[in-house]
PATORDO-787616 format. One record per residue: residue number from 1; residue in three letters; x, y, z of N, C-alpha, C, O, CB in turn; chain. Coordinates in steps of 0.05 Angstrom, whole numbers, plus 5000, padded with zeros to 4 digits. Glycine has a CB too. Example, Ala and Ser with C-alpha at 12.3 -4.5 7.8 and 13.67 -1.06 7.14 Angstrom:
2
(pt 1; Ala; (5264; 4886; 5156); (5246; 4910; 5156); (5264; 4934; 5156); (5285; 4934; 5169); (5226; 4911; 5181); A);
(pt 2; Ser; (5257; 4955; 5142); (5273; 4979; 5143); (5258; 5001; 5157); (5268; 5023; 5161); (5282; 4988; 5114); A);
END
This chain:
83
(pt 1; Met; (5901; 1436; 5648); (5916; 1455; 5653); (5946; 1448; 5661); (5950; 1445; 5685); (5903; 1469; 5672); A);
(pt 2; Ile; (5965; 1446; 5647); (5994; 1442; 5661); (6012; 1470; 5674); (6020; 1490; 5663); (6013; 1428; 5636); A);
(pt 3; Leu; (6012; 1461; 5700); (6023; 1480; 5717); (6054; 1471; 5722); (6058; 1447; 5723); (6006; 1482; 5743); A);
(pt 4; His; (6076; 1490; 5725); (6102; 1479; 5728); (6106; 1502; 5752); (6095; 1523; 5752); (6125; 1478; 5699); A);
(pt 5; Arg; (6122; 1493; 5771); (6135; 1503; 5795); (6163; 1524; 5786); (6181; 1517; 5771); (6145; 1475; 5815); A);
(pt 6; Val; (6161; 1547; 5798); (6183; 1562; 5791); (6201; 1557; 5816); (6194; 1561; 5839); (6176; 1594; 5784); A);
(pt 7; Ser; (6226; 1547; 5807); (6248; 1535; 5820); (6265; 1555; 5831); (6273; 1554; 5855); (6263; 1519; 5802); A);
(pt 8; Cys; (6272; 1575; 5812); (6294; 1592; 5820); (6284; 1617; 5805); (6270; 1612; 5786); (6325; 1581; 5812); A);
(pt 9; Val; (6291; 1643; 5812); (6293; 1668; 5802); (6315; 1683; 5798); (6323; 1695; 5818); (6281; 1679; 5815); A);
(pt 10; Gln; (6329; 1688; 5775); (6352; 1697; 5770); (6349; 1731; 5761); (6362; 1750; 5768); (6364; 1678; 5748); A);
(pt 11; Leu; (6328; 1729; 5744); (6322; 1757; 5731); (6291; 1765; 5736); (6273; 1748; 5737); (6327; 1756; 5697); A);
(pt 12; Val; (6289; 1790; 5738); (6258; 1796; 5739); (6257; 1821; 5722); (6271; 1841; 5726); (6245; 1802; 5771); A);
(pt 13; Lys; (6239; 1819; 5700); (6232; 1842; 5679); (6209; 1860; 5689); (6189; 1848; 5696); (6222; 1829; 5651); A);
(pt 14; Val; (6210; 1882; 5690); (6186; 1904; 5697); (6192; 1927; 5680); (6214; 1940; 5680); (6185; 1915; 5729); A);
(pt 15; Ala; (6169; 1933; 5662); (6168; 1955; 5647); (6192; 1956; 5631); (6196; 1938; 5615); (6164; 1978; 5664); A);
(pt 16; Val; (6208; 1974; 5634); (6228; 1979; 5616); (6258; 1970; 5631); (6279; 1974; 5618); (6225; 2011; 5608); A);
(pt 17; Gln; (6258; 1958; 5654); (6277; 1950; 5670); (6286; 1925; 5674); (6267; 1909; 5675); (6272; 1957; 5688); A);
(pt 18; Ile; (6306; 1916; 5677); (6310; 1883; 5681); (6331; 1884; 5702); (6354; 1893; 5699); (6321; 1864; 5652); A);
(pt 19; Trp; (6320; 1871; 5724); (6335; 1868; 5749); (6344; 1842; 5754); (6329; 1823; 5753); (6322; 1876; 5770); A);
(pt 20; Ala; (6372; 1841; 5760); (6388; 1819; 5768); (6388; 1810; 5794); (6394; 1826; 5811); (6413; 1825; 5763); A);
(pt 21; Asn; (6381; 1786; 5803); (6385; 1774; 5830); (6411; 1768; 5837); (6423; 1750; 5826); (6370; 1750; 5833); A);
(pt 22; Ile; (6422; 1784; 5859); (6447; 1781; 5870); (6447; 1777; 5899); (6465; 1782; 5915); (6463; 1803; 5864); A);
(pt 23; Gln; (6419; 1766; 5905); (6417; 1751; 5933); (6437; 1725; 5938); (6449; 1715; 5919); (6385; 1741; 5937); A);
(pt 24; Pro; (6439; 1716; 5960); (6456; 1692; 5957); (6440; 1668; 5952); (6450; 1646; 5950); (6472; 1687; 5982); A);
(pt 25; His; (6410; 1673; 5948); (6389; 1649; 5942); (6377; 1655; 5915); (6375; 1678; 5907); (6365; 1647; 5964); A);
(pt 26; Asp; (6370; 1638; 5902); (6350; 1642; 5880); (6326; 1627; 5880); (6311; 1626; 5861); (6361; 1637; 5855); A);
(pt 27; Lys; (6322; 1611; 5910); (6296; 1600; 5907); (6278; 1621; 5918); (6285; 1639; 5932); (6294; 1574; 5922); A);
(pt 28; Pro; (6248; 1618; 5908); (6232; 1647; 5910); (6226; 1643; 5944); (6225; 1664; 5956); (6198; 1651; 5887); A);
(pt 29; Ser; (6222; 1621; 5956); (6216; 1623; 5987); (6239; 1639; 6006); (6236; 1650; 6028); (6213; 1590; 5998); A);
(pt 30; Gln; (6264; 1635; 5990); (6290; 1644; 6008); (6290; 1679; 6000); (6306; 1693; 6012); (6326; 1623; 5997); A);
(pt 31; Met; (6276; 1690; 5983); (6286; 1711; 5972); (6269; 1733; 5982); (6248; 1728; 5994); (6287; 1709; 5942); A);
(pt 32; Thr; (6277; 1757; 5976); (6260; 1783; 5980); (6255; 1796; 5952); (6276; 1801; 5939); (6276; 1805; 5999); A);
(pt 33; Phe; (6234; 1802; 5943); (6226; 1813; 5917); (6223; 1845; 5921); (6206; 1856; 5908); (6198; 1798; 5907); A);
(pt 34; Asp; (6239; 1861; 5940); (6236; 1887; 5938); (6257; 1897; 5919); (6279; 1901; 5930); (6237; 1899; 5963); A);
(pt 35; Leu; (6255; 1902; 5894); (6268; 1911; 5876); (6285; 1935; 5877); (6303; 1942; 5862); (6253; 1913; 5861); A);
(pt 36; Ala; (6272; 1948; 5904); (6293; 1978; 5906); (6312; 1971; 5923); (6329; 1989; 5927); (6280; 2007; 5918); A);
(pt 37; Asn; (6316; 1946; 5937); (6335; 1939; 5957); (6361; 1932; 5936); (6363; 1912; 5922); (6323; 1913; 5979); A);
(pt 38; Thr; (6380; 1953; 5939); (6405; 1947; 5921); (6425; 1921; 5929); (6439; 1907; 5914); (6424; 1973; 5922); A);
(pt 39; Ser; (6422; 1921; 5951); (6438; 1894; 5957); (6428; 1866; 5951); (6439; 1845; 5956); (6442; 1893; 5985); A);
(pt 40; His; (6403; 1870; 5939); (6390; 1843; 5933); (6386; 1844; 5901); (6388; 1824; 5888); (6361; 1838; 5950); A);
(pt 41; Trp; (6381; 1865; 5892); (6373; 1868; 5860); (6388; 1892; 5850); (6387; 1914; 5861); (6339; 1873; 5853); A);
(pt 42; Lys; (6405; 1882; 5824); (6419; 1901; 5811); (6406; 1909; 5788); (6396; 1890; 5775); (6443; 1893; 5805); A);
(pt 43; Pro; (6402; 1933; 5777); (6387; 1941; 5751); (6407; 1935; 5730); (6431; 1939; 5734); (6377; 1973; 5751); A);
(pt 44; Phe; (6396; 1926; 5706); (6411; 1920; 5682); (6417; 1951; 5669); (6440; 1959; 5665); (6392; 1898; 5659); A);
(pt 45; Phe; (6398; 1964; 5666); (6404; 1992; 5653); (6402; 2009; 5675); (6390; 2004; 5696); (6383; 2003; 5629); A);
(pt 46; His; (6423; 2037; 5666); (6428; 2055; 5689); (6437; 2080; 5674); (6433; 2082; 5650); (6450; 2042; 5711); A);
(pt 47; Lys; (6449; 2099; 5688); (6454; 2122; 5678); (6477; 2121; 5654); (6476; 2137; 5635); (6462; 2138; 5700); A);
(pt 48; Gly; (6496; 2101; 5657); (6516; 2096; 5638); (6512; 2078; 5617); (6529; 2077; 5599); (6537; 2087; 5649); A);
(pt 49; Phe; (6488; 2061; 5615); (6477; 2043; 5598); (6445; 2044; 5596); (6430; 2028; 5607); (6487; 2017; 5607); A);
(pt 50; His; (6436; 2064; 5581); (6409; 2061; 5579); (6391; 2045; 5565); (6402; 2030; 5548); (6403; 2078; 5573); A);
(pt 51; Asn; (6372; 2043; 5566); (6350; 2018; 5554); (6345; 2030; 5526); (6331; 2050; 5523); (6315; 2014; 5574); A);
(pt 52; Pro; (6355; 2017; 5506); (6352; 2028; 5478); (6322; 2020; 5469); (6316; 2027; 5446); (6376; 2014; 5457); A);
(pt 53; Gly; (6307; 2010; 5482); (6278; 2004; 5478); (6278; 1983; 5460); (6263; 1983; 5440); (6261; 2028; 5468); A);
(pt 54; Leu; (6296; 1961; 5465); (6292; 1941; 5445); (6264; 1926; 5448); (6254; 1921; 5470); (6316; 1922; 5448); A);
(pt 55; Pro; (6252; 1919; 5421); (6225; 1907; 5420); (6227; 1877; 5432); (6249; 1865; 5433); (6215; 1907; 5388); A);
(pt 56; Ser; (6203; 1865; 5439); (6205; 1834; 5445); (6211; 1821; 5419); (6209; 1831; 5397); (6176; 1821; 5457); A);
(pt 57; Ile; (6219; 1795; 5426); (6221; 1778; 5406); (6199; 1755; 5411); (6194; 1739; 5393); (6249; 1768; 5404); A);
(pt 58; Gln; (6186; 1755; 5434); (6166; 1736; 5435); (6143; 1739; 5417); (6134; 1761; 5414); (6156; 1734; 5459); A);
(pt 59; Val; (6133; 1716; 5404); (6113; 1718; 5387); (6086; 1716; 5402); (6083; 1700; 5421); (6116; 1698; 5366); A);
(pt 60; Asn; (6067; 1734; 5393); (6042; 1732; 5404); (6024; 1717; 5385); (6013; 1729; 5367); (6032; 1760; 5412); A);
(pt 61; Cys; (6021; 1688; 5390); (6004; 1674; 5375); (5982; 1660; 5391); (5969; 1641; 5380); (6019; 1657; 5359); A);
(pt 62; Cys; (5979; 1667; 5413); (5957; 1657; 5423); (5947; 1669; 5450); (5962; 1678; 5466); (5962; 1632; 5424); A);
(pt 63; Glu; (5921; 1669; 5453); (5916; 1686; 5477); (5911; 1668; 5502); (5900; 1646; 5501); (5890; 1704; 5473); A);
(pt 64; Cys; (5921; 1678; 5524); (5924; 1666; 5550); (5893; 1670; 5568); (5886; 1694; 5572); (5952; 1681; 5566); A);
(pt 65; Val; (5881; 1654; 5574); (5864; 1659; 5591); (5870; 1649; 5622); (5877; 1625; 5624); (5841; 1650; 5579); A);
(pt 66; Tyr; (5868; 1661; 5642); (5877; 1651; 5666); (5854; 1648; 5690); (5842; 1668; 5698); (5898; 1668; 5674); A);
(pt 67; Asp; (5850; 1626; 5701); (5836; 1627; 5724); (5849; 1639; 5746); (5866; 1626; 5759); (5828; 1604; 5730); A);
(pt 68; Met; (5843; 1665; 5754); (5862; 1675; 5776); (5863; 1661; 5799); (5885; 1658; 5809); (5856; 1700; 5784); A);
(pt 69; Pro; (5840; 1650; 5813); (5842; 1641; 5841); (5860; 1612; 5837); (5874; 1605; 5856); (5808; 1635; 5856); A);
(pt 70; Ala; (5862; 1598; 5814); (5871; 1572; 5811); (5907; 1585; 5804); (5923; 1567; 5811); (5851; 1552; 5783); A);
(pt 71; Val; (5918; 1605; 5795); (5939; 1612; 5790); (5951; 1622; 5819); (5972; 1613; 5828); (5937; 1631; 5769); A);
(pt 72; Leu; (5935; 1638; 5830); (5947; 1646; 5854); (5952; 1622; 5873); (5975; 1620; 5883); (5930; 1667; 5866); A);
(pt 73; Leu; (5935; 1606; 5879); (5937; 1582; 5891); (5966; 1567; 5883); (5984; 1561; 5898); (5913; 1566; 5883); A);
(pt 74; Phe; (5966; 1563; 5858); (5991; 1549; 5846); (6012; 1566; 5853); (6032; 1553; 5858); (5990; 1544; 5814); A);
(pt 75; Val; (6017; 1592; 5855); (6042; 1608; 5859); (6046; 1611; 5894); (6068; 1618; 5903); (6038; 1640; 5841); A);
(pt 76; Leu; (6026; 1607; 5911); (6032; 1607; 5939); (6039; 1575; 5944); (6053; 1570; 5964); (6006; 1619; 5956); A);
(pt 77; Asp; (6029; 1556; 5928); (6037; 1530; 5932); (6062; 1521; 5925); (6071; 1500; 5936); (6020; 1515; 5922); A);
(pt 78; Ser; (6076; 1534; 5907); (6097; 1532; 5896); (6118; 1544; 5912); (6140; 1533; 5915); (6096; 1541; 5873); A);
(pt 79; Ile; (6112; 1569; 5925); (6130; 1589; 5945); (6132; 1574; 5965); (6154; 1566; 5973); (6118; 1618; 5954); A);
(pt 80; Tyr; (6105; 1566; 5981); (6111; 1559; 6009); (6110; 1527; 6015); (6118; 1518; 6037); (6090; 1576; 6029); A);
(pt 81; Leu; (6101; 1511; 5999); (6097; 1484; 6007); (6123; 1468; 5995); (6133; 1449; 6008); (6068; 1472; 5994); A);
(pt 82; Tyr; (6133; 1477; 5973); (6149; 1457; 5961); (6182; 1467; 5962); (6194; 1466; 5941); (6137; 1451; 5930); A);
(pt 83; Asp; (6194; 1476; 5984); (6219; 1488; 5989); (6238; 1467; 5988); (6262; 1472; 5992); (6220; 1501; 6015); A);
END
């Protein structure tokens, strides 16, 4: 399995909202992921600009099977050990 480390986070997609990182840092270990904190995250869609329900352009061409303990260890390793 090829694993890639997350080196920066600029956007987060959750359900029907896209959140922009407006924190001074984009390195995961230096960030807060509290999307309700408006001093750290700005929603793309809002009252003046509603989500039009855009479909995904991602192609569903394969089935992904994850070994959850390995994925969890990889994420923790990426965030805490390689800053």
